[in-house]
C-alpha positions in Angstrom: 38.3 -13.8 9.7 41.5 -13.8 7.5 41.0 -10.0 6.8 40.1 -9.2 10.2 43.3 -11.1 11.5 45.7 -9.6 9.0 44.4 -6.0 10.2 45.2 -6.9 13.8 48.6 -8.3 12.8 49.3 -5.2 10.8 48.1 -3.1 13.8 45.9 -1.0 11.4 43.2 1.4 13.0 39.8 0.4 12.0 36.5 0.6 13.7 35.5 -2.7 15.5 32.0 -3.0 13.4 33.9 -1.7 10.2 32.3 -3.6 6.8 34.3 -6.1 4.9 34.6 -3.8 1.9 35.8 -0.9 4.4 38.4 -3.4 5.8 39.7 -4.2 2.5 40.2 -0.4 1.8 42.1 0.1 4.9 44.4 -2.9 4.2 45.1 -1.3 0.5 45.5 2.0 2.2 48.0 0.8 4.2 49.8 -0.8 1.5 48.8 -4.3 2.1 47.7 -5.7 -1.4 45.5 -8.8 -1.6 44.9 -11.2 -4.5 41.6 -11.7 -6.2 39.8 -8.6 -4.7 37.2 -8.7 -7.4 36.5 -12.3 -6.7 36.0 -11.4 -2.9 33.9 -8.5 -3.5 31.4 -10.6 -5.8 31.3 -13.1 -3.0 30.4 -10.3 -0.4 27.9 -9.1 -2.7 26.3 -12.5 -2.9 26.4 -12.7 0.8 24.8 -9.6 1.5 22.2 -10.5 -1.0 21.5 -13.6 0.8 21.5 -12.2 4.3 19.5 -9.1 3.7 17.2 -10.1 1.0 16.9 -13.8 1.1 18.6 -14.3 -2.2 19.8 -17.7 -2.3 22.7 -18.4 -4.7 22.3 -21.3 -7.1 24.6 -24.7 -6.0 26.6 -23.8 -9.1 27.4 -20.1 -7.7 28.0 -21.6 -4.3 30.6 -23.9 -5.5 32.2 -21.3 -7.5 32.3 -19.2 -4.6 33.8 -21.9 -2.4 36.7 -22.2 -5.0 37.1 -18.4 -4.9 37.6 -18.4 -1.0 40.2 -21.4 -1.1 42.1 -19.7 -4.0 42.1 -16.6 -1.9 43.2 -18.2 1.3 46.0 -20.5 -0.2 47.6 -17.7 -2.0 47.1 -15.0 0.8 48.3 -17.3 3.6 51.8 -17.7 1.9 52.1 -13.9 0.9 51.0 -12.5 4.4 52.1 -15.3 6.8 54.4 -17.4 4.9 52.2 -20.4 5.8 50.6 -23.1 3.7 46.8 -22.9 4.2 46.6 -26.6 3.5 48.9 -27.4 6.4 46.6 -25.4 8.9 44.4 -27.8 11.0 41.9 -27.4 13.9 43.5 -30.5 15.5 46.3 -28.0 16.9 43.8 -26.5 19.0 43.4 -29.7 20.9 44.7 -29.2 24.4 45.1 -32.9 25.2 48.5 -33.9 24.1 47.4 -38.0 23.4 44.4 -37.1 21.6 46.1 -34.4 19.7 48.9 -36.9 18.5 46.2 -39.4 17.5 44.4 -37.0 15.3 47.4 -35.6 13.7 48.5 -39.1 13.0 44.8 -39.7 11.6 45.1 -36.5 9.2 48.3 -37.6 7.8 46.8 -41.1 7.2 43.9 -39.5 5.3 46.3 -37.4 3.2 47.8 -40.9 2.0 44.6 -42.3 1.4 44.9 -44.8 4.3 41.2 -44.4 5.4 40.9 -47.5 7.7 44.0 -46.9 9.3 43.0 -43.3 9.7 39.6 -44.2 11.2 41.4 -46.5 13.7 43.2 -43.5 15.0 40.1 -41.4 15.2 38.6 -44.3 17.3 41.4 -44.4 19.9 41.3 -40.6 20.0 37.6 -41.1 20.6 38.5 -43.7 23.6 40.9 -41.3 24.9 38.5 -38.6 25.1 35.9 -40.5 26.8 38.3 -42.1 29.3 39.0 -38.8 30.8 35.5 -38.6 32.1 35.8 -41.9 34.1 36.0 -40.0 37.6 32.5 -38.6 36.7 30.7 -41.9 35.9 32.5 -44.9 37.3 33.1 -47.8 34.8 30.7 -50.6 34.4 31.4 -53.8 36.4 31.5 -57.4 35.5 27.9 -58.1 34.1 28.4 -60.1 30.9 25.1 -60.3 29.7 24.3 -56.4 29.9 27.8 -55.1 29.6 27.3 -53.8 26.1 24.0 -52.1 26.9 25.5 -50.5 29.8 28.6 -49.4 28.2 26.3 -47.6 25.6 24.3 -46.0 28.4 27.2 -44.7 30.3 28.6 -43.1 26.8 25.3 -41.6 26.1 25.6 -40.1 29.7 28.9 -38.8 28.9 27.7 -37.2 25.6 24.7 -35.5 27.7 27.2 -34.2 30.1 29.4 -32.3 27.7 26.6 -31.6 25.7 27.8 -33.0 22.0 25.4 -32.3 19.2 23.1 -35.3 18.5 24.0 -35.6 15.0 27.8 -35.5 15.7 27.3 -38.1 18.7 25.4 -40.5 16.3 27.9 -40.2 13.5 31.0 -41.0 15.5 29.0 -43.7 17.6 28.0 -45.5 14.2 31.0 -44.7 12.3 33.9 -45.3 14.6 34.9 -48.9 15.6 35.5 -49.7 19.2 38.8 -48.9 21.1 39.9 -50.2 24.2 42.8 -50.2 26.4 44.3 -53.3 27.6 45.9 -53.8 31.3 49.5 -52.9 29.5 48.2 -49.6 28.3 47.9 -50.6 24.5 44.8 -49.6 22.7 43.1 -52.1 20.3 40.6 -51.6 17.8 37.5 -53.8 17.9 35.9 -54.2 14.5 32.4 -55.7 14.6 31.1 -54.8 11.2 33.0 -53.9 8.0 32.5 -50.3 6.9 34.0 -48.6 3.7 35.6 -45.4 4.8 36.5 -42.5 2.5 38.1 -39.0 3.0 34.9 -37.3 3.6 33.9 -39.6 6.6 37.2 -39.5 8.1 37.4 -35.7 8.0 34.0 -35.7 9.5 35.1 -37.9 12.2 38.1 -35.8 13.1 36.2 -32.7 13.0 33.6 -33.9 15.5 36.3 -35.1 17.7 38.0 -31.8 17.6 34.6 -30.0 18.6 34.1 -32.8 21.3 37.7 -32.0 22.7 37.4 -28.5 22.9 34.0 -29.2 24.9 35.8 -31.4 27.3 38.3 -29.0 28.3 36.3 -26.9 30.2 35.3 -29.9 32.2 38.2 -31.9 32.7 
């Protein structure tokens, strides 16, 4: 994707179905020099072996290739776009300003290892997202004995409406605390059980909510 983006950015003529190695050569011929080419070609050779011949790389090999790609992207983004790769975020794709702001805040809290605060921001972002669907499914009335079950059912209807993958929905439902908005417009976190969060769980929550938000944009 990076190589193809660079080709389009540089307006280099190539065939639409040109292979990765051909695109690398086209960039080189146009005077665009990329780092770690031998490592990228090694990765591509393994990709071809897996895709066409079913040769699954060992875990150690896969880990090595991931390191190759991260190294390539970090250097290449600075060289070609004067952009820090680690500053790029899918959160920027979110169209809803309020949700995007909360998830950007969550990302910053993750970077400073404030995982509980980060997950709380993600929970509020989730609440904001689901509240945008209120006009499709009315809120539950005052039914004290059944309110929790009915709210869960209502949320499940939302999940089906926007076709959230079951794994993602189960994760955010079980991992995130409940967030609710008071009459004065303030969001509050309701913690019913203590969960020890880490960087992985926080980042997964953010990724799930980004995907959820993008799905919702075609509905709301």
